[in-house]
N, C-alpha and C positions, 0 to 999 in steps of 0.2 A: 384923277378919275374924271373921265369925260362921260357925260351922260346926255341922252336925248331928253325930251320932255318926259318926266317921270309921272306915271299914273299914281293915283292915291294909294297909299300903303294900306292894304287890306289883309286882315287875318284870313279871310276866306281864300284870297289868292295864295297866301303862304301855305295853307292846308292843301290846296290843289297842287301846288308845285311840289311840296314834300311827298304827298301821296302818289303823284305821278312818278316821282323818282324812286320811291322805296316801298310802296305797298306790295308790289309783286316780288321784287328780288330780295327784300329783307323782311317781308311779312310784318311790316310795321306801318302804323298810321299815326298821323298827327291829329289831335283833337283840341279844341278850345273849350272854354266854359268851366274849367276846374276852379274850385274855391282856392286850391293851392296847386302848384305844379307838381307833377308826379310821373314816374315812368312805371308802366305795368308790363312785365315781360309776358310773352304768350303762354308760358308754362306756369305762371303764378296762379294760385287758386282763385284770386279775386278778379283776374283779368279774363276777358274773352279773347279768343283768337281773332285777330292778330295782336302782336305787341302794340302798346299805345304810348305815345309821348303826349302827355296832357299839359297844356299851358294854362296860366291863370286867366280866368274870365275871357276877355276879348282883347288882351294886351299884346300888341305887335312885338314889343321888346321881350316879353315873357316867352313868346313863341320862338323867337330867334335864340334866346338863351337856352331854352330846353332842347332845341335842335342841336345847339353846340355841344351840350352834355352828351346827347345821344351819338353825335358824330365822332366823338373821341373815345367813347366807352368801348372797351374790348368785348370779345365774345362772352367771357365769364361774367363781366359786369352787366351785360345786357340780359342775362338770365336771372338777375336779382331785382326784387322790388326796389325802385329808385336807385338802381345800380349798386345797392349795398352800402351806400354812403350814409353817414350820420348827418343829422341836420339839427343844429341848435337854433331855435326860433329867435326872432327879433328880440333885442335886449341882451345880446351876448356880452360876456366879460371880455376883457382885453386878451386873455389867453385863448378863449373860444374864437374871438375875431381873428387872431393870428392864424389859427388852424383853418378857419374859413378862407382867408386870403391865400393860404398855400394851395388849397384844392381848387380855387377859382381862377387862377392865372390863365391856364389854357382855355377853359370854357369862355372866359370873358374876352380873351384875345380873339378867339374864333368868332364869338358873337360880333365883335368889332368888324372883322372881315366880312361877315354876312351882311352887316349894316352897310358897309361900303359897296358890296355887290348889288344892293338894291337901292342905293342912293338915299339911305335913311340915316338919321343922326343917331350915333351911339352914345350912351351915357354909362360910364363905369358905375358899378353898384357895390357899395359896401354891405348892402342888405341888412342894415342894423339901425333902423330909423329911430327907435326909442332910446337908444343910448347916444351918448355924445361922441361915439367912436366912428369917425368917417374912414375913408380909404387912406391907408398910410402911404407915404411917399414911396416906400419900398414896393408896395403893391402896385402903385401906378407905374413905376419904372419896370417892374417885372411884366406887367401886361403889355406895355409898349415893346419891350424886348422880345416877348413871345410873338406878338403880331409881326414884328420885323423878321423874326426867324421863319414864320410861316411864308412870308414873301420870298425870302432867300431859298428856303428848302422845300417849299410846296406844302399843300394841305394834306391831311389824312384823306384817304380815298373817298369816304362818304361825304366828308365836308367839301371836297373839291367838286363832286357831282352836284351837291346842293348849291354851292356858291355859283357855279357856272350856270345852273338853271335860273337862279335869281338874277344874275347879270343879264342873261338873255331876256327874261320876262320884263325886266325893268329898264332895258336898253342901256346898260352900263358897259362901256368898252373895256375899261381896265379897273380892277379893284385890288390887285396885289402889287401896289407900288410902295416899296419900302419907305420912301420919303414921306408918304402920306400918313404914316403911323408914328406919331411923336407926341410929346407931352402937350405941345401947343394945340394939337387937334383932338386931344383926349378930353371929352366933356365929363365934368364931375357933377 
């Protein structure tokens, strides 16, 4: 990945980039300041039109992670509150953590790609701080493998639009270089 001098990473800039890409064609907006991340579809009784991808507080990583979920969610999932997924809060059991890792491979691999597209450091998340269960080796390998597959096979359409817009805004020439995605470059 070659990059020019990278400006400070700002959630305001992410919101602007996302909304420029998707507010009109997808009727979806990115918003910060949520106590917890959540997705509100436009048709949901608690959401206002348009659909909203809400990330935690003012956390850059949370914004990229929530955009990754939205980027891979299909039409049916995007019509459901929080894409219709279950969520077990922090303190998950080993069984719950295994389920979490299964559904987080693609979003975290895509979040890693987004981080590379804007020259920002990615940190893999087991999202289970109060238990002693960190990311398993299998999860780490699966995320690396999926990120490499994105490099070989291309990104989902919305993800490609967003990643390209990030790369342009942050002056990154190349972000889908398969050799850049490996265990050695995966921050834990």
